[in-house]
N, C-alpha and C positions, 0 to 999 in steps of 0.2 A: 381165626385162620382158617382157610378152606384146602380142600386136596384138589389138585390141578388132575386134568384129562389125562392123567399117565398109568398104566398099570405096571404093579409093582414087578421086577424081575430079576432074577436069580443071576447074578454076575459072571461073567464067562470064567471068571477063576474061580468061582464057587467060596470066596470069602465073605458074601453076603449077598443082600437083598436092597436094590435100587428101586428109589421112590420119590416122589416130588410132593412139596406141600408147597401153596402160594403163601407167602410173607410179605407183606407192605406191597401188594399188587407185583409183586415177582415172583418166579416160579423158583425155589429152592430145591436143588440136588441134593435127594439124601442117599444114605447107605446105613443099615443096620446090618453089622458083621455077624458072621455066622455065630462066633466066640458068644456075642451076645443074646443071640437064639436060642442057645444050647443051654447058657448057664440060668436064663431067666424064664424063657417060654416053653423048654421043656423038648427041644428039638433032640432027636436022638442024632449022634453022629454020624455022617455018609447018607443022611435022607436023601430020598428023591426029591425031583424040582418040585414036583406036584405037594409032598408033604412040607417043603420049606414053605412054598406059598400059602398053603391052608394054615400052617404055624404063625405067618407073619400075619396073615388077614386075622386069626383069630383074637390075635395080642394087638391088632392095629390100633385100637383106641389108646392103651397104653403107651405105645409107641409114638404115636401121634405127640401124644400129651408130653411126653421126654422132650420130644425134637422141639414143639413149640416154645417149651422153657427155655432150652439150650439157645433156640434163636432170638429170645427175649435177653437173653441176659448178653449173649453175644452174637448179634446178626453178622451173618456169613451169604455166602452166592452156594457154597460146600459145606455139607453137614455131616459127619460120621458120627454113627451111635455106637460106642463099645460097652462091653459090661459095667466099666466104672460110671457109667451114666444111668444106670438101672439101680446102682448100688446105695441101700438106705443110708442116709449120714447123719 
């Protein structure tokens, strides 16, 4: 899978970061929740947009890997990553 030409953005409601992935020649809109960033990527609560995006970029390889696995298991046109997606099973 490749990433699409789309800059990650903090959602207007500040509940997550939106980003896109290419999956099977189509673009999939993805969101990682703030709860997941706080729980698994050490994001401080009420962080600025700049810090949120830096945290997202620092953890992007892991975030992308989890998103790709989830898409392979259940193809979709939209995907939300929550803390349960990052929990070790």
